[in-house]
N, C-alpha and C positions, 0 to 999 in steps of 0.2 A: 504494500500500500504506500509506503514511503517513496518507493521508486516512481510510482505513478504521480504522486504529488510533486516530486522534484522535476519530473518531465514537464508537467503542466506549468510550474513556476518558471522554468527555463524558457519554455515557449512563450509565455506571457512577457517575460523580460525582453526576449528577442523581438517580439512584435512592437513593444513600446519603443525600443531603441531604433528599430527600422522606421517607425513613424516619426519620431522626434529628430533623428539625426540624418535621415536620408530623404524621406518623402516631403516633409515640411520645408526644408531649405530649398529643394528643387522647385516646389510650387511657389515659394516666395520670390525666388529669383525670376522665374518665368513670368509671374504676374507683374513684377516690377518692370521688367523689360517691356512687356506689352503695354503697361500704363505709360511708360516713357514714349513708346512709339505712338500711342494714342494722343498724348499731349502735343507731340510735334506734328500731328496730322498725317504721319506716314501710314498709319494703320488704315485710316479711312480711304486714302488713295489706293492702297493695295486692294482693299475690299471692293472698291468701285471697279477696278480693272479686272479682277478675277471673278466677280459675281456672274457675268454673262457666260463665262466658260464652265462654271460649276453648276449652273441652273439645271441642266438635264439630269444631274445626279442628286438633286434636292438639297444641295449645299449652298451656303452663302460664302462670301470671301474669307470669313474667319475660319472656315473649315480647313483651309490650307495650312493655317498656323497649327491647328490641332494635328494634322497629318505630319508636319515637320517635327513637332514636339514628340510625338510617339515614335518617330523614326530615329531621331538623333539624341533625345534626352532620356526619357523613361516613360513608363506607363502612367505616372502620376502627373506629368507636366500638362497634358491637355485639360486638366481640371480648371486651370486658370483661364483657358480659352472658353470653356463651357460656362464658367461663371460670368465672364465678360459678356458672352452672348446673352445670357439671362438678364443681366443688368441693362443691356441695351434694348431689351424688349423684343428680341428675336423670337419668332414663332416657335411653338413647341415642335412643329414638324421639322424645321431646320435644325433644332437642337438634337432631335432624335436621329436625324440623318447623319449629323456629325458624330454623335455617339456611336452609331452603328459603324461608321467608317473607322473610328478610333478602335473599336473592339475588333473589327475585321483586320485592321492593320496590325494590331497587337498579336492576333492569332497568326497572321501571315509571317511576321518577323520572328515569332517564337518557333513555329513549326518549320519554316523555310530556311 
């Protein structure tokens, strides 16, 4: 019984360390970078240029940032993009399409 309790405690400790020391800093850096791009107006220009290209896939321009983040950073990074999409009033359909693309990209990069 003590072995089981030790295993559970070690797993919990590892999960907390993962969340605090890896996932949270990645999300903070990505959201800060995106806010900086948004303040400079760069993000809006990129969204305007990419929106027509992504419309057949049900994505808006911010979906590209989510794809880049899942590809080059980690699986936690697109959360900044999804939260920014929600704050901007993006429709639930576009958020769901972006989330599906992120999940599919994660599976692709993991398996492939």
